[in-house]
N, C-alpha and C positions, 0 to 999 in steps of 0.2 A: 504494500500500500504506500502511495506517495505521501510524503510529509507536506502539509500545507503551510504556506508562508505568505505574508503580505509585505509589499515593498514600498519604501518612500525613496524617491530619486530626487536629489537636490539640484539646484541651479549651480552653474559654474562654467559655462562656455564649453570649450573643447575638452576640458577635463571630464565632461559628462560622457565622453565616449567610453570611459571606464565602466559606465552602467552596463554596456553591452557585455563586457567580460564577466561582470557580477551575475547577470542573468544566465549566461552560459554555464557558469560553475554550478549555480543552483539547479538548473535542469539536469546537468550531468550527475548530480548527487540526489536525483529523484525527488526534488522538491516540486510541489505543485504551487505555482504562483496564483494566489486567489484574487488579489486586487492590487492596484498600484495607485499611489498619489505622486504627483510630480510638479515641479516648478521649472520653467524655462527649458533648458536642454533635457532635464528630467522628464518633462512632458512629451518631448519628441521621442525619446527612447521608449517611454511607456506606451505611446501611441503606436509606434512601429511594432512593438511586441504584441500588443493587444489586437492589432489588425492582421497579425500573421506575416508581417513583412520584415521582421528583424534581420533575417539572413540577407535579404536583398539590400537592406539599409547598410548593414555591416560591409558588404562587398563594395558598395558605392563609396563609403567613407574611406575604406582601405585604398581606393583608387585615386584619392585626392593627393595632389601635390601643391606646392605653393602657388603656382600659376592658376591652377583650377580653383583654388580657394579665392584668389583675387578676382577671378572671372565671375564669381557668385556675388560679389559686392556691388550692388546697384546703387551707386552714389547719387545723391540728390542735393540740390541747393535749396536752402530755406526749410521751413517746417520745424519739426521738433526732433530731428534726427538726421545723421549724415547718410544713412542708408534707408532705402524703402523696405527691404526685407522680402521683396516679392520673388526674386530669382531663386532663392533657396527653396522656398515652398513650392514654386512651380516645378522645380526639379524633383522634389519629394513626391509630388503628385504623379510623376512618371513611374515611381516605384510602387506606390499604392494609391488607389483612388480615395477621394474623400468619403468618409462614412459618418454616420451618426454615432456619437460616443456610446449611447445606450445600446447600440447594436453590436459592439465589439465583443470579442470572445470572453473577456473578463471585464469587470467593472474598473474603470479608471476615473480619477478626479484630477483635473488640470487647474492649476492655480494661477490667477492673474491678479493684478493690482489696479483698482480704480484710482487713478491719479488725481481725479477731480474731487472725489468724496473721501479719499483716504481709507479705503476698506478693501478687503479681499473679495475677489469674485471666484467662485468655484464652479467650474464647468463639469457637469456629470451627464449632460445630454447636449444634443445639437452638433453642429459641424466640428469634426475632429480638427481639421486644419484651421478653422477660425479660432478655436480655443488655443491651439499650439501657437498660432501667430500672435495672439494677445500675450500669452505667457512668455514669449521670447522677445518682447519689445524692450530691449535694454535701453534705459533712459539715456538720452543724449547720443546714442549710437543708432538705434533702429526706431523709425517713426512709430508713434503710438498706434494702437488698433482702436478704431472707432466702433463703439458698441453701445446700443441703447442710449444714444446722445451723450455718451461720456467717453473718456479716453483711457484705455487700458494699457498698462505697461507690465514689465517683467514681474512674474509672480514672486521672484526672489527679493523684491523690494520690501515686502512685508513678511513673507514666509518662505525662506529658501529651502526649508526641510519640513514639508507639511505632514508630519506624522499625525497631527490631530485630526486629519480628514480621513484616516483609516477607521473603519468600523468592523473589526473582525476579532474573534476570539483566538485566532491563530497566532503563531509567532510573527514578530515583526523584525524585518531587517531594514535598516536605514543606511543609505549611502550618502555620506557627507563629503562634498567636494571642496569644502572651505577650511580644511584642517590646516592650522598654522604650523604644527610640528611637521618635520620632514625627514625622511631618510632616502629620498629619491634624488639622484643626481640628474640635473637638467642638462641634456645633451643637445648640441646643435645638430639640426637635421638638414642634410643637403637635398636639394631638389633632384628628383630622378630624371628630369628632363633638361636641367640647366645647371651648370656647375657654379655659376654666380648669380646672385639675385639681380633682377632687373631694377631699374631706377624707381619704378612705381612701388615695388615691394619695399625698397629701402625707405621710401617716404612713409609708407604705412607703419613700418617698425618704429619710426621716429615718433609717431603719434600713439600707436596702440600698445607698444611694449615698454617695459621698464628700461630706463637708461642705466645700464650697469656701471658705467664709468664715471658718472657725475651725478651723485644722488641729490645734489642741490638743484639740478636743472630738470624740472619735471614739466612735461607737456600737460595740456588740459586733460587729455584722455588718461595720461598717467595718474594724475591726481584723482580723476573720477574712478578709475579702476581700483586704485588703492582704497579709496573711501568706501566703495561698494563692497570690497572684500571685508574690510573691518566690520562694516555693518552686518553683512551676511554671516560672518563667523560668529559674531555675538548672538544674533538671532537664532542661528542653528544650535548653538550651545544651550541657550535658554530653552529651546523647544525640547532638546534631549533631556534636560532636567525635569521639565514638566511632564513629558510623555516618554518615559524610558523605553527604549527598544530592546528586544532580546539580543540583537546583534547590531553593532554600528561599524560599518566599513568606512574608514577615514581615508580619503584620497588627498595626498599632500597638495596644498595650494600652489606650490611652485613646480609641480610636475609638468605643467605646460601653461602657456598663456591662453587667454580666452579665444583667440582667433586661429590658433594653431591646429586646425582640424586636419592638417596633413600629417599629424602625429598620431593618427588613429591606431596604428599597430602597437605603438608604445603604450598608449592609454588603455587599450583593451587588455593588454598583458598585465598592466598594473592592477586593473580591476579584477582580473582573474586571480592573480597572485594573492592579493590582500583578502579577497573573499574566501579563497581556498583555505588560507590560514585561519580565518574567522571560524569556518565550519569545523576545523580541527580542535577548536577551543570553545566548546559550548558554554563552559562556565565562566569564561573570560569574555564579557560582553563587548568591550571596546577594544578593537584591534587597530593599531596604528602601524 
């Protein structure tokens, strides 16, 4: 008989590809995933699994290199974000068609934030892609999602680790992508199609990644990224204190940067390794 478990998949950009590895290990160990709650990238992986398209999604992210990631960035001038966010979701729709959340093979809950009224919005029915798009609207980076005459942004703004939205007597495993402690060495990854970065990607790094050589010189996005991480780390820890999970798989914050989706192979392996260790230590609830 399969063991039943419920999952919470947190926000955290490209680090969220570790969610794929976690799910793989659970299935290999005969766990039956009963339900999932997720914010931001957590909502994407939850939706891909619940719609039966996780393998296809994994194959796609494994095919990404730096240039392909850049090509998915649909920049825009004006508005409330530097990217529209449409290209990524249009691509995902070629992997799996939109479905109603209530029709998926297991219940999932997708968390977004109502930026106008300052409250959580929980999607448990309606368009899967609409909910995902809302949950992934990173403030300042991706344009907000307009819904019922309000503007929705990333679910991680108020609830990066939505354990409280699970309603199950089964064991709970939470994947936290905002762990400050680290034992993962962050390695530089070379493009498989180009030995040196093109000038566009160098400009992106200047804005989106930490400046490792001069900590006093921080770009706008640098400061935004650091601030969001500090906030999400605190919120996630508070959620774990209020709603203790049976297992917590902590993915180190510096294992990769939020837009480094070309590091899928690395992040999936990290997710697999840390989850496998967690399952070997059922009495040790927090695995770092």
